[in-house]
Structures are given as C-alpha cells and as structure tokens.
C-alpha atoms as one frame of an Amber mdcrd trajectory, in Angstrom:
protein
   1.102-167.915 161.968   3.674-166.037 164.047   2.953-162.853 162.080  -0.788
-163.250 162.760  -0.101-163.711 166.481   2.069-160.599 166.489  -0.583-158.582
 164.659  -3.194-159.813 167.140  -0.988-158.459 169.966  -0.673-155.203 168.012
  -4.447-154.819 167.657  -4.895-155.638 171.335  -2.437-152.834 172.207  -3.545
-150.242 169.636  -7.294-150.648 170.226  -7.212-149.579 173.887  -9.107-146.340
 174.509  -5.937-144.482 175.546  -3.919-145.478 172.477  -6.838-144.793 170.114
  -7.177-141.330 171.653  -3.469-140.564 171.171  -3.540-141.958 167.617  -6.447
-139.605 166.848  -4.652-136.685 168.529  -1.490-137.398 166.510  -3.442-137.582
 163.226  -5.331-134.386 164.085  -2.136-132.496 164.945  -0.411-133.931 161.875
  -3.211-132.714 159.604  -3.182-129.318 161.323   0.568-128.764 160.911   0.382
-130.139 157.379  -2.220-127.484 156.592  -0.274-124.622 158.208   2.713-123.774
 155.974   6.025-123.499 157.785   5.226-125.908 160.624   6.492-129.255 159.344
   6.510-132.574 161.234  10.152-132.102 162.279   9.423-128.837 164.091   6.180
-130.119 165.642   7.633-133.410 166.900  10.616-131.492 168.320   8.198-129.146
 170.122   6.132-132.019 171.544   9.032-134.157 172.822   8.771-132.639 176.347
   5.073-133.595 176.466   5.913-137.273 175.920   7.694-137.463 179.297   4.300
-137.746 180.983   2.931-140.365 178.556   3.367-144.161 178.427   5.986-145.102
 175.775   3.474-146.804 173.430   1.039-143.871 173.506   3.850-141.338 173.004
   5.265-143.096 169.923   1.796-143.702 168.438   1.023-139.975 168.764   4.360
-138.842 167.271   3.998-141.309 164.386   0.495-140.007 163.692   1.895-136.479
 163.464   4.449-137.609 160.875   2.226-139.477 158.433  -0.752-137.191 159.194
   1.233-134.176 158.004   1.584-135.828 154.585  -2.235-135.821 154.269  -2.725
-132.253 155.531  -0.021-130.794 153.297  -1.929-131.822 150.169  -5.097-129.901
 151.166  -3.480-126.466 151.063  -1.269-127.452 148.129  -4.419-128.094 146.073
  -6.708-125.321 147.369  -4.224-122.517 148.062  -1.199-123.445 145.930   0.763
-123.266 149.189   2.322-126.616 150.220   1.908-127.166 153.944   4.742-129.718
 153.894   7.832-130.043 151.670   6.645-133.373 150.257   3.490-131.607 148.971
   5.422-129.215 146.734   4.913-131.418 143.677   1.238-132.017 144.532   0.658
-128.264 144.219   1.897-128.219 140.605  -1.068-130.133 139.156  -3.430-130.162
 142.155  -3.908-126.389 142.151  -4.433-126.361 138.376  -7.171-128.985 138.824
  -8.791-126.729 141.450  -8.696-123.757 139.084 -10.514-125.862 136.482 -13.312
-126.617 138.975 -11.971-130.074 139.900 -10.766-129.290 143.434 -12.984-132.031
 144.890 -11.594-134.667 142.533  -8.019-133.562 143.279  -8.603-133.794 147.047
 -10.309-137.175 146.726  -7.445-138.446 144.523  -4.903-137.312 147.125  -6.887
-138.898 149.964  -7.566-142.238 148.240  -3.986-142.563 146.970  -2.575-141.678
 150.383  -4.834-144.151 152.191  -4.096-147.070 149.849  -0.344-146.381 149.852
  -0.223-145.976 153.630  -2.033-149.279 154.212   0.190-151.173 151.751   3.413
-149.686 153.180   2.330-150.609 156.716   1.764-154.171 155.514   5.315-154.160
 154.076   6.599-152.827 157.411   4.873-155.673 159.275   6.232-158.275 156.831
   9.786-156.937 156.757  10.082-156.420 160.512  10.890-159.959 161.638  13.419
-160.856 158.856  15.188-157.489 159.218  15.389-157.882 162.999  16.867-161.391
 162.576  19.483-159.972 160.207  20.261-157.223 162.711  21.175-159.814 165.366
  24.060-160.847 163.078  25.463-157.334 163.232  28.529-156.783 165.390  30.178
-153.445 166.272  32.003-153.321 162.906  28.745-153.843 160.945  26.885-151.228
 162.963  29.662-148.696 162.426  29.663-149.351 158.672  25.855-149.118 158.558
  25.976-145.713 160.260  28.629-144.545 157.789  26.264-145.580 154.980  23.406
-143.751 156.723  25.369-140.514 156.983  26.595-140.763 153.382  22.997-141.361
 152.279  21.840-138.330 154.276  24.430-136.173 152.498  23.719-137.529 149.002
  19.942-137.281 149.330  19.899-133.917 151.108  18.634-130.984 149.077  21.031
-128.146 148.327  24.812-128.105 148.264  26.666-131.345 149.011  29.497-129.397
 150.655  27.042-127.684 153.008  25.424-131.043 153.851  28.851-132.531 154.679
  29.617-129.513 156.877  26.306-129.952 158.727  27.010-133.671 159.279  30.501
-132.954 160.655  29.135-130.241 162.972  26.513-132.696 164.233  29.171-135.352
 164.889  31.276-132.834 166.827  28.297-131.692 168.922  27.619-135.352 169.742
  31.063-135.586 171.382  30.188-133.018 174.058  29.758-134.661 177.469  31.422
-137.353 179.547  33.509-140.014 177.821  31.876-143.412 178.399  35.170-145.304
 178.776  37.339-142.892 180.761  34.676-140.873 182.583  36.448-137.633 181.619
  34.365-134.593 180.593  34.956-133.588 176.956  34.326-130.160 175.415  32.252
-129.079 178.417  34.396-125.946 179.020  33.926-126.398 182.783  30.162-125.846
 182.430  28.507-128.401 184.773  25.338-128.616 182.643  27.373-129.793 179.634
  28.971-132.790 181.389  25.897-134.873 180.466  26.081-133.674 176.866  23.910
-131.254 174.924  20.169-131.554 175.502  18.649-133.384 172.517  15.220-131.791
 172.921  16.712-128.288 173.163  18.836-128.898 170.064  15.945-130.314 168.023
  13.453-127.686 169.135  15.859-124.805 168.528  17.123-126.074 165.183  13.667
-126.797 163.758  11.014-125.081 165.904  12.581-121.737 166.842  14.403-121.315
 163.517  11.272-122.115 161.455   9.179-119.628 163.425  11.787-116.858 163.070
  12.172-117.360 159.310   8.394-117.558 158.730   7.687-114.398 160.715  10.272
-112.600 158.598   8.655-113.657 155.318   5.302-112.039 156.020   1.961-113.375
 154.842   0.851-113.969 151.276  -2.059-116.345 150.900  -4.713-116.544 148.215
  -7.362-118.983 149.371  -9.421-120.942 146.840 -12.884-119.631 147.708 -15.099
-121.678 145.374 -17.173-124.317 147.096 -15.598-127.777 146.840 -18.028-130.214
 145.207 -17.984-133.517 143.270 -15.489-135.329 145.478 -15.887-138.676 143.733
 -13.578-139.234 140.706 -15.007-140.502 137.398 -14.193-143.862 135.763 -11.659
-142.135 133.512 -10.064-140.532 136.584  -9.770-143.931 138.278  -8.312-145.446
 135.113  -5.550-142.844 135.128  -4.934-142.533 138.861  -4.758-146.218 139.887
  -1.581-147.104 137.891   0.065-143.825 138.993  -0.811-144.481 142.644   0.474
-148.071 142.357   3.809-146.896 140.909   4.059-144.163 143.543   3.358-146.690
 146.306   6.082-149.044 145.063   8.589-146.221 144.657   7.802-144.669 148.050
   7.953-148.042 149.803  11.495-148.638 148.516  12.859-145.097 148.897  11.442
-144.722 152.406  13.747-147.470 153.669  16.913-145.871 152.262  19.216-143.751
 154.455  18.270-140.139 153.901  15.064-141.175 152.117  11.501-140.588 153.216
   8.403-138.750 152.080   9.939-135.758 150.270  12.387-137.682 148.106   9.676
-140.242 147.242   7.233-137.543 146.099   9.779-135.809 143.834  10.940-139.121
 142.344   7.349-140.240 141.690   6.461-137.016 139.860   9.529-137.405 137.641
   8.629-141.045 136.857   4.989-140.213 136.051   5.983-137.400 133.703   8.494
-139.643 131.900   6.016-142.528 131.529   2.943-140.499 130.595   1.501-140.587
 127.073   0.407-136.988 127.683   3.441-135.311 129.288   2.221-131.908 128.075
  -0.659-132.121 130.616   1.752-132.086 133.559   1.747-128.656 135.136  -1.758
-128.026 133.759  -3.859-130.386 135.887  -2.748-133.997 135.223  -4.394-136.298
 137.775  -1.329-138.593 137.701   0.695-135.637 139.060  -1.445-135.763 142.200
  -2.005-139.520 142.617   1.631-140.631 142.178   3.399-138.184 144.538   0.676
-138.429 147.195   0.923-142.227 147.220   4.726-142.040 147.247   5.061-139.586
 150.110   2.718-141.573 152.371   4.346-144.905 151.545   7.782-143.345 152.157
   6.659-141.947 155.513   5.508-145.396 156.686   8.471-147.489 155.495  11.026
-145.042 156.930  10.163-146.770 160.233  11.715-150.054 158.966  15.409-149.204
 159.611  14.489-147.458 162.882  12.507-150.325 164.393  14.665-153.175 163.092
  18.217-151.768 163.063  17.930-148.790 165.396  19.191-146.466 162.639  17.184
-143.304 161.773  16.808-142.875 158.005  15.726-139.216 158.155  15.348-136.334
 160.580  11.886-137.350 161.833  13.200-140.831 162.621  16.117-139.202 164.469
  13.539-137.384 166.591  11.775-140.720 167.172  15.096-142.116 168.447  15.150
-139.205 170.896  11.591-140.008 172.017  12.493-143.672 172.563  15.629-142.717
 174.492  13.540-140.439 176.733  11.569-143.545 177.743  14.732-145.680 178.232
  14.034-147.766 175.119  17.084-148.691 173.047  16.088-148.570 169.348  17.013
-151.684 167.417  16.121-155.355 166.926  15.779-155.977 170.658  12.638-153.777
 170.714  10.737-156.622 169.037  11.638-159.076 171.800  11.824-156.777 174.835
   8.840-154.523 173.951   6.636-156.543 171.553   3.509-154.604 172.562   5.203
-151.331 171.621   6.614-152.691 168.357   3.442-154.304 167.018   1.094-151.783
 168.625   2.888-148.992 166.740   2.629-150.859 163.420  -1.083-151.623 163.817
  -1.780-148.035 164.932  -0.634-146.907 161.472  -3.492-148.811 159.813  -5.942
-147.288 162.280  -4.374-143.844 161.803  -4.730-144.010 158.015  -8.449-144.740
 158.408  -8.790-141.820 160.839  -7.055-139.489 158.381  -9.553-140.214 155.602
 -12.360-139.253 158.018 -10.475-136.151 159.196  -9.489-134.802 155.807 -12.221
-135.052 153.188 -15.320-134.064 155.248 -13.490-131.234 157.083 -11.918-129.482
 154.086 -13.763-126.220 154.812 -12.455-126.132 158.389  -8.825-126.656 157.337
  -9.010-123.868 154.764 -10.489-121.465 157.364  -7.517-122.142 159.628  -5.295
-120.519 157.005  -6.909-117.181 157.875  -5.333-117.208 161.369  -2.607-114.498
 161.258   0.884-115.960 161.633   1.962-113.008 163.789  -0.394-114.313 166.527
   0.108-118.023 165.945   3.894-118.276 165.986   4.708-116.259 169.153   2.193
-118.407 171.061   3.979-121.547 169.821   7.335-120.031 170.821   6.146-119.498
 174.413   4.772-123.054 174.527   8.124-124.423 173.290  10.125-122.497 175.893
   7.907-123.788 178.708   8.278-127.336 177.335  12.084-127.153 177.208  12.261
-125.711 180.729   9.929-128.367 182.156  12.243-131.259 181.170  14.883-130.543
 183.828  13.435-127.356 185.386  16.622-125.701 184.170  16.848-122.304 182.464
  20.129-123.402 180.832  18.111-125.742 178.560  16.088-122.761 177.287  19.345
-120.925 176.538  20.547-124.003 174.631  17.343-124.034 172.570  17.724-120.316
 171.839  21.357-120.817 170.758  20.402-123.653 168.417  17.502-121.550 167.163
  20.049-118.908 166.142  22.172-121.585 164.426  19.054-122.879 162.641  18.149
-119.354 161.511  21.683-118.885 160.136  21.267-122.230 158.334  18.061-120.911
 156.712  19.858-117.766 155.561  22.764-119.794 154.142  20.424-122.381 152.527
  21.892-125.189 154.648  19.556-128.081 155.430  19.596-128.749 159.217  18.510
-132.409 158.970  22.076-133.786 158.423  23.234-131.971 161.580  20.590-133.696
 163.697  21.346-137.083 162.116  25.056-136.549 162.835  24.269-135.586 166.437
  22.152-138.719 166.989  24.431-141.164 165.158  27.743-139.657 166.361  27.824
-141.187 169.873  26.551-144.529 168.490  29.255-144.502 165.796  31.972-143.710
 168.337  30.806-146.451 170.690  30.741-149.101 167.946  34.067-147.929 166.480
  35.815-148.215 169.829  34.165-151.545 170.595  35.194-152.949 167.202  38.777
-151.756 167.734  38.902-153.323 171.187  37.642-156.666 169.880  40.143-156.612
 166.979  43.013-155.377 169.208  43.413-152.215 167.185  43.280-153.841 163.745
  41.384-151.580 161.293  41.108-154.432 158.797  38.199-155.823 160.846  35.909
-153.434 158.921  37.033-154.923 155.576  37.386-158.625 156.417  33.800-159.067
 157.655  31.407-159.572 154.733  28.457-157.450 155.922  30.692-154.588 157.042
  32.616-154.577 153.762  29.380-154.651 151.726  27.983-151.645 153.596  31.207
-149.654 153.143  31.272-150.505 149.417  27.657-149.289 149.143  28.671-146.007
 150.832  31.591-145.539 148.407  29.348-146.335 145.412  26.863-143.691 146.573
  29.632-141.095 146.703  30.950-142.099 143.266  27.436-142.156 141.802  26.534
-138.663 142.988  29.878-137.338 141.681  28.963-138.346 138.113  27.995-135.221
 136.085  24.725-136.714 134.786  23.557-137.798 138.261  24.655-134.504 139.814
  22.620-132.532 137.256  19.542-134.748 137.770  19.847-134.289 141.538  19.866
-130.497 141.179  16.766-130.580 138.961  14.948-132.922 141.390  15.440-130.576
 144.340  15.190-127.202 142.606  11.587-126.601 143.755  12.170-127.380 147.419
C-alpha cells in the first residue's frame, strides 16, 4: 500500500502542466540529439545545466532525464535509416537495422525498435519504483567506511567497463580525482591547488568542466571529421510487424530487458554496455546465427530493449545511494547539487515529490516517445540534411553564453575552453572522458568519507575491513580487477567494445 501511495504522489507531481511540458521538452530534445550523430546525451545535458538554474528542481530533473532516455529512442532511427548511429548505444542496432531497411523492411525495423524500447522502459521503471524503498533502507545502514568502499567499487567498475585501454581509463580516473581536490579544504579551510587564483578557491566549476569535456570537445572533433551521410530515401511503409516478427522479437526483447535492467544498476554500466551485451547474447542463443549482420530482427529488438532498460535502471544507485553509475548520472548529481539537493537515500524522505515524480515521469516520457518517434520519422530524417558546419558553431555560442551566465564570470568560459582542449586531446588519444568526470564527482565525496571514517576509528585503517558491508564491497572491487585481468575476459572485453 505504501508503494501505491508513493506512486499516487508521483502522478500528482508529474501530471502538472509544467512538469508534463518539461517531460515533453526533454523527450523531444533527447530524440533530436539521438538523431543527430555526435551530440550524445552527455554533451547535451552538460550544455543545458546552466538552463536548469532558472527551473524548479523537479522540472529540471524530469527534463534532463527525458533527454537521457529519449536519446536512446532517437539514436535507433538514424541507425536504421542512415546506418549512422546517433548514439553510441545504437551502434549494434545499425548492424541489422540498416540491413532490414535495405531489404524494404525499414518500417518493421523502426516499429520493432520503438515497441521494444517502450516495453523495456516501462518494465525498468517499474523495477526502479520497486527497488527504491528497499535500497534506500539499506543505504541508511551505510556509514563513512561503507560509502568510501562503495565509491571505490564504483570507480573500479567505471574503469573495467570503460571502452578502450584500461591504463588510459585508470589515468583518466586519477586525473579526475586530482581535479576534485582543487579548492578549499573542508576541515582546515586552507586553499589547495588554487595557485593563488581567487576563482579556484571554490574549486573547479562542474558545469564548465562537463561542458568543455563533452560539449566543446565533441563539436571540435565532429567539425574536423567532415560530413558523410547517405540517407535512406525510400518511403517508410508497413510499420506493423507480422506474427512471425512478433514471435522472434518478443523473446529477444524480454532477454534484452532483463539484461539491461541488471547491467544498468552496475557501476560503469548503462545503456551502451547493455546494448552490446544483449547483441552478443542474442547471437549466441539464436538458431540462425548466420542471419545476424544481414537483417535479423532479434539484432534490433534485443539491443533496443537493453539500452532503454539500462538507461532507466541506472537511476537506481543515484536516487537510493547517491552514487552515479555512469557519466550521465554524474551530470545528474551536478544538476541536483545546483539545486542544493544532496543525492542519496534522504531524497526519498526530504523530497518525496521529486523522487516519485521523477520515477512516474519516466512512464509518461516513454509514452510520449512512442508518439514522437514513429509518426515523425520523415521529419527526423530531414533534420540530417542540416549542415554540421552551421549547426555546431551555433551550439558552441549557446554553450559559452550558458557557462558565462552561471556566475557572470568570464573565467568560467576560459575553464570550459581549457577542458574542451583536454577533451579534444582525449579524443585524439582514444581516451574515454567519462571516467574523468566520475572521478571528479566522486573524489570529494570519497575524501570526505575517508577522513570521517578515519576520525571515527581514531586512525585505524582496519575499520574498512572489519565492517561486513565495507569488506564485501572492497572484495567485489578486487574481484572485478582480477576478473578483467584474466586473458579470456580481457579478450572478450576487447571484442565487445571494438565497434564503439
């Protein structure tokens, strides 16, 4: 009954005109940036963080969430029609989706992606609602030692599940942790690593870092690549799948939903990992593995269900433990901090309207996305004809104005430009920037909990190993490191991420 009461509060919050409007705006923007290759949810949410200053906290988070799971829908449209994934999680959808389009089954492929995404998103949101209260209760048993160990596990997970070189991911994490130390020490009040620059005594600007690392760097690298797009020009017809299509897609979507729901909750998990894992599972389990890569409907249904389920359940550790599981959730932590909301289990008790309103808005958002995507396919494809050389500079100007407007300080724009340069260097060196942002967000929280745990234990490091929960989390982190070091696992990991 308590869950029903909470959901009733959520519907009451989410169904206000203002929140419905921002949910629709988030879904619309999410679909748009999913369609436009190069502008992923990380870059877009980073760009829009300054805008959320003027919004109520509930509306701001509903809009940003809509951008995240909306981009998973939009990315599949161009993956199928143009063979150009709008979002990294849609890379595997393009493999079979585009082949279906070439065989005259573009409508069926789009409908399969939409239906699978909708069903998976609704189920994962239900899991999020069910898991929220028990996870929050467990979180209240966490002390400083447990929180520190949980963050260690989160960072290890981010390294293990990051694409590319493990060494580069570790380097990015360490750099993020070091950048998080810049500012005034909470205990002593002494400025650290500020180099006598007054603006740095409050620490590096999160919005400037995020926008530079993802927004500016993405724009620079995309402008350099030039434009190469071959649009699928045939008219899209026959959207409704046949009985045989349903027979093949339903089990694949169900497996993808289950896989995405679980992987989305893991540190470093989320939509991209879920989609790649689902495609691998479907190919292994199929009676017709030779069809994969040539238009297998399971290759569309499974990954699309997985990436949407993973996007929804990645909110579980954020809302219940206050720990971001991926880069988008790290940006959500930044958005909550902007509105003086401390992420974690106390959100459920101190801001129940925000907590349950956000969860319910995901159901509403999934329904909006079905309406936005399938009937407006022609419009989304036409948007691909907008030249990037006009689109990206306009976004760059908008970003600079947004960064400046936060504190009316030009120094913040310089920070964003500096991090844009770092992000561009990361692109050139094939270093994933997500671990850096996770390290930057978790670094100060790790330091605070480490020092608090040491104070409570009077300097005894064994406190991390004598407390059951803390020890279990540290053992899990060590097992992850050992597991990824095994030759067989290492090889599988490289194969899984080779197309990213």
